[in-house]
N, C-alpha and C positions, 0 to 999 in steps of 0.2 A: 051478724056481728061475730067476729072470731075472738075467742078468748086468747089472752096473752100466752104465748108458748115459751116454755123454759127448757133450756138444753138439759140433757141428762147429766146427772152427777158424775164428776170425773173421779176415777179411781186411780190412786197412785200405788202401784204394787210394791210391797215390802217383803213378801215371802211367797211360797208356793200357793197358799190359799188365795192370796190376792191375785196372783197371775191366773190361776184357774178361774177365778171369778170374772176377771176382765175378758178372758177368752170365751167363757160361757156366755157372758152378756152379749158379746159381738155375735156369737152364733145364734142366740135367740132373736137378736134384732134383724137378722137376715130375713127379708121377706115379710117382716111384721113391723108395724108402727112402733117407733121407739117409745112413744107415750104409753102404749099398752105394756111393753116390756118394763118400763120404769114403774108403772103402777103395780105390777105384779112382783117386782124385784125383791122387796122385803120378804114376801112369802116364799119366793123361789130360793132365796138365800137360806131361810130357815129349813125348807124342805130338803135342801142339799147340805145340811150340817155345816153351814157357814163355809162351804166350799173347801173343806178339809180333804186334801187328796188321799190321805191315809184311810180315812173313813169311807169316802166315796169309792175308792178302788175295791172295796170289799162288798159293794152292793150286789145283791143276788137278783134272781128273776122275780122273787116275791116283792122286793123293795121297788123294782122297776114297775111292777104291776100296781103297787101302791101309788107311785108317782103319777102314773097314767090316770088315776082316779082322783088325784089331789087338785082341787080347783085353785090352789095358791100358785100353781105353775102353769106355763103354757104347755099343754099336753100333746106335744109333738114327739112321738116316740124316737124319731131320728135325732132330734136335738137333745132329748133326755139321755139317750144312749151315748151321744158324743161327749157329754160331760163326764160320764164314767170312763169312757175310753181315753179321754184326755188326762184324767186324773191318774189312771194306770200308767200311761206313757210318761207323764211328768215324773212319777216316782222311779220308773226305769231309767230315765235320763239323769236323775239326781244321783 
């Protein structure tokens, strides 16, 4: 018997942090069950400083190493690095 499935929470962007969160969630969901991403999302959001581009854009190699060890996030280094690259690019474009 299958448990009732609920669609992921909709995010309505209001600022750069919200846009970065939406972009990041889409990137994490690529190739991974959205249920897994949804379950880990509160921890991912906390690990990424609520997706504040100004903070994330300053992440260093040591912060990335910490994220790769953080079980609150999906520890795919390409996806983690994409969040940082996207934060930096968003600030450039702003």
